[in-house]
C-alpha positions in Angstrom: -10.5 -18.8 -12.4 -9.7 -16.5 -9.6 -6.5 -14.6 -9.2 -4.7 -15.2 -6.0 -4.6 -12.1 -3.8 -1.2 -11.1 -2.5 -1.2 -9.5 1.0 2.6 -8.8 1.3 4.0 -5.7 -0.2 7.4 -4.0 0.2 6.7 -0.3 0.8 9.5 2.2 -0.1 9.8 5.6 1.5 10.2 8.2 -1.2 12.0 10.5 1.2 14.8 8.2 2.5 14.5 5.1 0.3 13.9 2.7 3.3 12.1 -0.5 2.2 10.0 -2.6 4.6 7.9 -5.7 3.9 4.4 -5.2 5.3 1.2 -7.1 5.4 -1.6 -5.2 3.8 -5.1 -5.0 5.3 -7.6 -7.0 3.2 -10.7 -5.1 4.1 -9.7 -1.5 4.4 -7.4 1.2 2.9 -4.3 2.3 4.6 -4.2 6.1 4.1 -1.2 6.8 6.3 2.1 5.0 6.8 5.0 6.2 9.0 8.5 5.3 7.8 10.3 3.6 10.6 13.6 5.0 9.4 13.0 8.8 8.8 9.5 9.0 10.5 8.0 10.7 7.5 4.2 10.0 7.3 3.3 8.9 3.8 0.0 9.6 2.2 -1.3 8.2 -1.1 -0.4 10.0 -4.3 -3.3 11.7 -6.1 -5.5 9.1 -7.8 -4.3 6.2 -5.6 -6.5 4.8 -2.9 -3.9 3.9 -0.4 -0.1 4.0 0.5 0.4 0.5 -0.9 -0.9 1.5 -4.3 1.4 4.5 -4.3 4.6 3.2 -2.7 4.3 -0.6 -2.5 5.5 -3.4 -4.8 2.0 -4.8 -4.9 -1.3 -2.9 -5.2 -3.8 -3.3 -2.3 -6.0 -6.5 -2.1 -9.3 -4.7 -3.2 -7.6 -3.3 -6.3 -6.0 -6.7 -7.1 -9.5 -8.2 -6.8 -10.9 -5.6 -9.2 -13.2 -4.0 -6.7 -13.2 -0.4 -5.3 -10.8 0.0 -2.5 -12.7 2.8 -0.7 -16.0 4.4 -1.4 
């Protein structure tokens, strides 16, 4: 039984609180994300592989699949 991978995640800017629904890449990590409201460039928190794992409502597709995201 395979778990369905979600590709939509709502990313929240920790600086201004702006939330935007985004489609995550399925084959790569996204290390940087620019908030469209305050223009802050987000980077993953220590220990996270991408901005979706740090600031999104859903972890990135490789992590959901149980594989290594980057490396």
